[in-house]
Structures are given as C-alpha cells and as structure tokens.
N, C-alpha and C positions, 0 to 999 in steps of 0.2 A: 608355565607350570613349575612349582617349586619342588624340592626334593621332599619336603614335609608332605606335600600333596601325593607324591609317588608312594612314599612309605606309609602314608596315612597315620603318621604318629610323630612325635617328637623325635629328633634326631640326637644322636650322641654328641656332646661337646668336645670330647676327646678326638682329635684328628685322625689318630690311627684306627679307632673304633668306627669312625664315619667312612674312612676309606674301605675298610672291611665289608661295611654294610652295602656301600655302593657296588664294590666289587661283585658281591653275591647276586646281583641282577644283571650282570653283563654277560652277553654271549661273545666270546672271543672267536673271530671269524676268520677264515682263510679260504675263500672260493676262487682263488686265482686258477685259471685253467692249466697253467703251467706247474702247479704246485705238485711236488713229489711227495711220496710217502714219508720222506725224512722231514720235509718242510711241515707237513700236516702233524707229525709226531712232536715237532718243535712248538707248533701253535698249541697243541694240547698240553704240553708240559708247561708252558706259559700260563694257560688257564688254570692248571693245578696249582702252580706256584703263587699266583696271585689271587686264589680263591674265587675265580670267576664262576658263574652260574653253569655255563656249558661252553663246549668247544664245537663250533659250528663248521662243518667240513663238507666237501663234494660228497654226493651219495655213493659214488664208486668206491670210496675208501672206508665207508662205515664199517664194514665187517672187520677189517684189519684193525681199525683204530678202536672200536668198541670192546673188542677183546683185550686190548692192550691197557686200556684206560678204566676198565670196569671198575665201579665203585670209587673213582678218584674224581671224576667230572662228568656231568651230563653230556651225551654226545647228541648234537643237533645237526641236522642236514637240511637241504633245500630239495623241493620238487617244483617242477615247472619253471626252474631258473634259467634265464633271467627274464624271460618275457611273459610266460604263463598262458601263451596262446597255442599251445598243442592240444591235441585231441583229449578229451577228458579221460578216455580209457588209458591213455599213456600215462597221464599225471596220476591217476588212481593206482596204477601198477608201480609207479615210482614210489609213491607213498607206502604202499604195502611192503616192496622191497626193503625200503629203509628200515621199517619196523622189524621185518624178519632177520635182518643183518644186525640188529642191536640198537638202532637209534632210539633215544629216549624222546626227542621232540623233531618235529618237521615243521619248517616254515614254507608254506606253500603260496606260490605267486599266483594271485588271482588272475583270471583272465579279464583284464580291464576292457578288452574290445568287446566282450559280450555285453558288459554293462554299458559302454557307450553306444552300442547298437540297439540297446533297449530290450535285449534278450535275457530280462531278469531271472526268468524261471529256469532257464538253462545255467546261468551263473549260480544261483542258488543250489540247484540240483548237484552241480558238481561239488560245491563245498560240502553239502550235506554227506555225499557219497564218501568224501575224504574224511570227514569228520566221524563217520560210522566205523571206518577203518581204524582211525586213531584210537577211538574209544574201545574198540575190541582188543587193541594191543596195550592198552593202558597208557598210551602216549600222549604227549602234549602236541597240539596242533596250533599254529599261528598262521592266519592268512594275511599275506603282506602283498603290497603294491610295489613294484618296482618303477621308478620314474627315471 
C-alpha cells in the first residue's frame, strides 16, 4: 500500500510538509511494563514535539498524563493488552475507566481465541459492548490483534 492510498490524495512534494503529514497519523507508543511516569511524560513530549497524532500509554497512567497534556496531543491507551483473552467484563471496565480518566482513544486487543474457537457471536458481542462505551464518551476505538 502506498502513502497516496493511505491519505487518499496527492501528497506534498515538499519533504518537510510530507513528514508533517505522515507524523499526523502516528501514535507514539510506550507500553513498556517498567515505564515510569517520567518515561511516559517524555514519550508524550516527543509526540507533541514531532506533531504525532497520539501518545499511547498504559491505562494506569492515563489520568495523570491526560491532565498534563490536555489539548497538546491525543491520549491513547490499550485495553486487554497484550493478549485480549480476559473476561469481557474486565475489558469493558478497562475501556470505561480509560475514557473516564481522559483517554481520547482506546486500542482494544481482540480475543482472537474466541474467533479461533468459532465463538463468533461472543467475539462480536464483546466488540459491540466496547464500541457502545466508546461512542458514549465520544472516543475513538481501534480493535487490534496482537501477534
């Protein structure tokens, strides 16, 4: 896939403008389990500095980071990370907590084992419940598969 297909239009010929446009769709991510608040502040400062779309951080830190970087960069987090195979009620609560604490976007790890087991209706029901929560908070939801 080309960048032209991603942006669905001609891209600027000026390299600086091109970098700016590409940066605007990047989620700068730090999900390291050992990351400290200071590490995550640095990650978000880099996101602001480079004009990235979002700073993606562990759910636990969303409340602190969202207050500090409000209006500077979108705050994204994850739910069900890294495997997505916890009880749906836990994942739903994780998503709701993220939005309550100030997340703009949540990347939810799909429960791939439900799909592989042929339990499609359960997998779809989980995503629909999470999508309803996302919509109620005006948030962005991405369903991802971790491999």
